C-alpha positions as semicolon CSV with decimal commas, in nm:
position;residue;x (nm);y (nm);z (nm)
1;X;-2,473;-0,903;-0,377
2;X;-2,226;-1,123;-0,193
3;X;-2,005;-0,949;0,059
4;X;-1,747;-1,068;0,309
5;X;-1,847;-0,935;0,649
6;X;-1,722;-0,915;1,004
7;X;-1,955;-0,940;1,305
8;X;-1,684;-0,947;1,570
9;X;-1,310;-0,887;1,584
10;X;-1,104;-1,202;1,580
11;X;-0,890;-1,427;1,362
12;X;-0,935;-1,472;0,990
13;X;-1,220;-1,718;1,043
14;X;-1,432;-1,426;1,170
15;X;-1,471;-1,325;0,805
16;X;-1,769;-1,484;0,632
17;X;-1,983;-1,438;0,322
18;X;-2,328;-1,279;0,348
19;X;-2,597;-1,164;0,107
20;X;-2,652;-0,786;0,131
21;X;-2,825;-0,520;-0,080
22;X;-2,602;-0,355;-0,339
23;X;-2,499;-0,004;-0,226
24;X;-2,665;0,314;-0,346
25;X;-2,445;0,591;-0,485
26;X;-2,425;0,962;-0,414
27;X;-2,417;1,217;-0,700
28;X;-2,035;1,230;-0,670
29;X;-1,990;0,852;-0,670
30;X;-1,987;0,559;-0,910
31;X;-2,097;0,199;-0,859
32;X;-1,824;-0,052;-0,935
33;X;-1,877;-0,415;-1,027
34;X;-1,573;-0,553;-0,848
35;X;-1,325;-0,764;-1,043
36;X;-1,035;-0,774;-0,796
37;X;-0,940;-0,668;-0,445
38;X;-0,611;-0,640;-0,261
39;X;-0,534;-0,649;0,111
40;X;-0,271;-0,494;0,337
41;X;-0,141;-0,534;0,693
42;X;-0,392;-0,265;0,792
43;X;-0,678;-0,500;0,691
44;X;-0,566;-0,777;0,922
45;X;-0,497;-0,538;1,211
46;X;-0,843;-0,383;1,177
47;X;-1,005;-0,728;1,162
48;X;-0,826;-0,842;1,479
49;X;-0,893;-0,524;1,677
50;X;-0,534;-0,401;1,673
51;X;-0,566;-0,098;1,445
52;X;-0,580;0,273;1,532
53;X;-0,960;0,283;1,509
54;X;-1,237;0,085;1,673
55;X;-1,505;-0,080;1,463
56;X;-1,875;-0,029;1,524
57;X;-1,991;-0,390;1,513
58;X;-2,355;-0,325;1,600
59;X;-2,419;-0,444;1,244
60;X;-2,210;-0,645;0,998
61;X;-1,901;-0,457;0,877
62;X;-1,746;-0,480;0,530
63;X;-1,370;-0,423;0,533
64;X;-1,135;-0,327;0,251
65;X;-0,991;-0,027;0,067
66;X;-0,819;-0,160;-0,247
67;X;-1,041;-0,227;-0,545
68;X;-1,050;-0,261;-0,921
69;X;-1,351;-0,321;-1,140
70;X;-1,596;-0,189;-1,398
71;X;-1,818;0,117;-1,359
72;X;-2,184;0,014;-1,391
73;X;-2,356;0,332;-1,268
74;X;-2,249;0,698;-1,248
75;X;-2,370;0,977;-1,018
76;X;-2,509;1,282;-1,198
77;X;-2,223;1,506;-1,080
78;X;-1,945;1,275;-1,204
79;X;-1,764;1,406;-1,512
80;X;-1,441;1,205;-1,523
81;X;-1,581;0,851;-1,549
82;X;-1,848;0,672;-1,749
83;X;-2,030;0,339;-1,750
84;X;-1,801;0,068;-1,883
85;X;-1,475;0,222;-1,762
86;X;-1,230;-0,008;-1,589
87;X;-1,116;0,172;-1,273
88;X;-0,900;0,122;-0,964
89;X;-0,827;0,303;-0,641
90;X;-0,799;0,311;-0,263
91;X;-1,146;0,393;-0,135
92;X;-1,234;0,589;0,177
93;X;-0,914;0,537;0,375
94;X;-0,882;0,551;0,674
95;X;-1,258;0,503;0,711
96;X;-1,416;0,182;0,581
97;X;-1,396;0,152;0,204
98;X;-1,621;-0,158;0,205
99;X;-1,447;-0,318;-0,091
100;X;-1,489;-0,683;0,019
101;X;-1,802;-0,710;-0,194
102;X;-1,928;-0,777;-0,545
103;X;-2,037;-0,412;-0,578
104;X;-1,875;-0,103;-0,427
105;X;-1,985;0,261;-0,420
106;X;-1,680;0,484;-0,459
107;X;-1,608;0,857;-0,478
108;X;-1,516;0,927;-0,840
109;X;-1,229;1,150;-0,730
110;X;-1,056;0,855;-0,558
111;X;-1,038;0,647;-0,876
112;X;-0,829;0,633;-1,192
113;X;-0,905;0,463;-1,522
114;X;-0,726;0,128;-1,538
115;X;-0,465;0,111;-1,815
116;X;-0,563;-0,145;-2,077
117;X;-0,226;-0,321;-2,052
118;X;-0,283;-0,394;-1,682
119;X;-0,507;-0,669;-1,541
120;X;-0,775;-0,598;-1,281
121;X;-0,562;-0,788;-1,028
122;X;-0,251;-0,584;-1,108
123;X;-0,452;-0,264;-1,076
124;X;-0,610;-0,370;-0,745
125;X;-0,271;-0,427;-0,583
126;X;-0,141;-0,090;-0,709
127;X;-0,356;0,111;-0,470
128;X;-0,288;0,160;-0,096
129;X;0,068;0,025;-0,114
130;X;0,151;0,208;-0,437
131;X;-0,002;0,533;-0,309
132;X;0,203;0,501;0,011
133;X;0,520;0,458;-0,194
134;X;0,428;0,743;-0,430
135;X;0,347;0,987;-0,150
136;X;0,660;0,907;0,052
137;X;0,911;0,867;-0,231
138;X;0,791;1,108;-0,500
139;X;0,577;1,367;-0,317
140;X;0,742;1,405;0,025
141;X;1,082;1,248;-0,038
142;X;1,224;1,530;-0,252
143;X;1,460;1,270;-0,399
144;X;1,705;1,389;-0,662
145;X;1,913;1,198;-0,917
146;X;2,206;1,017;-0,750
147;X;2,062;1,053;-0,399
148;X;2,137;0,749;-0,185
149;X;1,801;0,602;-0,085
150;X;1,752;0,322;0,169
151;X;1,424;0,130;0,153
152;X;1,348;-0,115;0,431
153;X;1,146;-0,431;0,363
154;X;1,211;-0,372;-0,005
155;X;1,044;-0,698;-0,108
156;X;0,713;-0,609;0,060
157;X;0,402;-0,439;-0,071
158;X;0,509;-0,079;-0,018
159;X;0,879;-0,154;-0,052
160;X;0,872;-0,314;-0,395
161;X;0,682;-0,013;-0,535
162;X;0,916;0,229;-0,357
163;X;1,230;0,072;-0,507
164;X;1,094;0,111;-0,859
165;X;0,976;0,468;-0,801
166;X;1,306;0,577;-0,646
167;X;1,495;0,429;-0,941
168;X;1,268;0,618;-1,181
169;X;1,392;0,939;-1,015
170;X;1,755;0,843;-1,077
171;X;1,837;0,751;-0,718
172;X;2,097;0,501;-0,600
173;X;1,874;0,251;-0,415
174;X;1,969;0,019;-0,130
175;X;1,703;-0,233;-0,028
176;X;1,687;-0,443;0,288
177;X;1,509;-0,778;0,290
178;X;1,556;-1,138;0,399
179;X;1,825;-1,343;0,220
180;X;1,552;-1,540;0,040
181;X;1,440;-1,219;-0,132
182;X;1,783;-1,089;-0,236
183;X;1,741;-1,167;-0,606
184;X;1,387;-1,027;-0,610
185;X;1,502;-0,694;-0,464
186;X;1,791;-0,664;-0,708
187;X;1,555;-0,762;-0,990
188;X;1,338;-0,462;-0,903
189;X;1,633;-0,240;-0,990
190;X;1,793;-0,189;-0,648
191;X;2,165;-0,113;-0,671
192;X;2,244;-0,290;-0,345
193;X;2,082;-0,553;-0,126
194;X;2,140;-0,577;0,250
195;X;2,019;-0,852;0,484
196;X;1,782;-0,676;0,724
197;X;1,859;-0,932;0,996
198;X;2,223;-0,827;1,012
199;X;2,347;-0,642;1,319
200;X;2,612;-0,444;1,134
201;X;2,408;-0,214;0,911
202;X;2,649;0,074;0,982
203;X;2,934;-0,124;0,823
204;X;2,732;-0,195;0,509
205;X;2,529;0,125;0,466
206;X;2,670;0,476;0,502
207;X;2,574;0,833;0,424
208;X;2,226;0,789;0,281
209;X;2,014;1,090;0,193
210;X;1,674;0,932;0,253
211;X;1,529;0,635;0,440
212;X;1,182;0,486;0,399
213;X;1,098;0,295;0,717
214;X;0,821;0,037;0,703
215;X;0,909;-0,153;1,022
216;X;0,873;0,085;1,320
217;X;1,049;0,245;1,616
218;X;1,346;0,008;1,670
219;X;1,423;0,017;1,300
220;X;1,411;0,397;1,297
221;X;1,678;0,404;1,569
222;X;1,892;0,159;1,369
223;X;1,854;0,378;1,062
224;X;1,943;0,720;1,205
225;X;2,323;0,657;1,216
226;X;2,312;0,565;0,846
227;X;2,173;0,904;0,738
228;X;2,373;1,209;0,636
229;X;2,345;1,531;0,829
230;X;2,032;1,711;0,704
231;X;1,901;1,388;0,555
232;X;1,544;1,264;0,580
233;X;1,355;0,964;0,715
234;X;0,986;0,894;0,662
235;X;0,814;0,616;0,853
236;X;0,473;0,473;0,769
237;X;0,430;0,330;1,119
238;X;0,368;0,514;1,443
239;X;0,663;0,512;1,681
240;X;0,845;0,848;1,671
241;X;0,919;0,919;2,038
242;X;1,130;1,177;2,224
243;X;1,440;0,956;2,202
244;X;1,413;0,934;1,823
245;X;1,342;1,307;1,792
246;X;1,645;1,396;2,006
247;X;1,882;1,174;1,808
248;X;1,744;1,302;1,477
249;X;1,775;1,666;1,584
250;X;2,141;1,614;1,677
251;X;2,213;1,545;1,307
252;X;1,949;1,779;1,165
253;X;1,765;1,479;1,024
254;X;1,404;1,539;0,926
255;X;1,201;1,249;1,070
256;X;0,829;1,232;0,999
257;X;0,533;0,993;0,994
258;X;0,315;0,960;0,686
259;X;-0,032;0,808;0,665
260;X;-0,145;0,738;0,311
261;X;-0,442;0,935;0,184
262;X;-0,668;0,912;-0,121
263;X;-0,561;1,159;-0,389
264;X;-0,693;1,179;-0,743
265;X;-0,378;1,325;-0,896
266;X;-0,162;1,061;-0,728
267;X;-0,370;0,757;-0,832
268;X;-0,379;0,892;-1,187
269;X;-0,001;0,933;-1,178
270;X;0,028;0,569;-1,070
271;X;-0,194;0,472;-1,364
272;X;0,062;0,642;-1,588
273;X;0,352;0,459;-1,423
274;X;0,170;0,129;-1,477
275;X;0,085;0,209;-1,837
276;X;0,442;0,292;-1,933
277;X;0,578;0,002;-1,723
278;X;0,791;0,226;-1,503
279;X;0,629;0,035;-1,217
280;X;0,538;-0,335;-1,236
281;X;0,333;-0,474;-0,948
282;X;0,433;-0,818;-0,824
283;X;0,152;-1,053;-0,719
284;X;0,286;-1,347;-0,520
285;X;-0,055;-1,488;-0,418
286;X;-0,390;-1,474;-0,597
287;X;-0,689;-1,602;-0,398
288;X;-1,056;-1,636;-0,488
289;X;-1,321;-1,423;-0,316
290;X;-1,425;-1,722;-0,105
291;X;-1,065;-1,767;0,010
292;X;-1,042;-1,427;0,183
293;X;-0,967;-1,589;0,523
294;X;-0,670;-1,767;0,360
295;X;-0,554;-1,437;0,211
296;X;-0,559;-1,280;0,558
297;X;-0,360;-1,573;0,699
298;X;-0,097;-1,523;0,429
299;X;-0,079;-1,149;0,496
300;X;-0,027;-1,216;0,866
301;X;0,280;-1,432;0,802
302;X;0,474;-1,111;0,734
303;X;0,656;-1,292;0,455
304;X;0,454;-1,195;0,149
305;X;0,668;-1,089;-0,144
306;X;0,500;-0,801;-0,325
307;X;0,124;-0,811;-0,296
308;X;-0,179;-1,038;-0,247
309;X;-0,468;-1,019;-0,495
310;X;-0,821;-1,154;-0,458
311;X;-1,017;-1,224;-0,777
312;X;-1,393;-1,165;-0,765
313;X;-1,586;-1,370;-1,023
């Protein structure tokens, strides 16, 4: 099979195509013929050596977690999937999922059947980012109808899923983004748009029940004064320090960090949201497999609206 491999950390040009044996599968796994992949900021950070784990580069490494494709072989202990099923999921996170390849071995319990009304590319992008949104907004957020919910970087990968999920719960949603993405954020269903570059957030946003932070420590500090007493903030980036904890405790605000994790029930719930069109993934860039370095360059601009898909022919 063809795979995109990394032999050393570096810029996007460190990624190159190699011929490798197709993977074997365990009894609890399936073999997927890959149709589409998606990437995330975590991919580019891992490639460049700036992520929370170090790569063992004694042999070529295959990156990637987000995948969609067709099951071509099934382990003898797998009961929920069969040959011919279209599937999607986030594989192996935070270890290497090895999805930058024409064939991927994947634990069956980390996959869902792809809805027929969704393309392989749409399914591939509705994985790590959608699971992050689902686990922060729906599982940990405890959001109720009419809660005031603030979602930072609402036009991004996680953010654009989070806006739609919060609205599905009946929340009043405020989304921050750049002025260029105002109409996109409102088109997702957000009730209000706020320019994230503004210095006067406290004048524009007041008394929110929940904040989803996707930007980090400085943004957490900016967000705390906007939250009600006994409100909640979840960040998906490391950066909660003693200063943040002290300020949060003074208002009884629950501040926590969440790292996405594979979960069969959650990816199947996302399949349902896609099938009934409660959630619609937005793909702003669709690259070919051979253009993976270009996809990484686009991701590193920090200006991608929605998600990036990579089609595998």
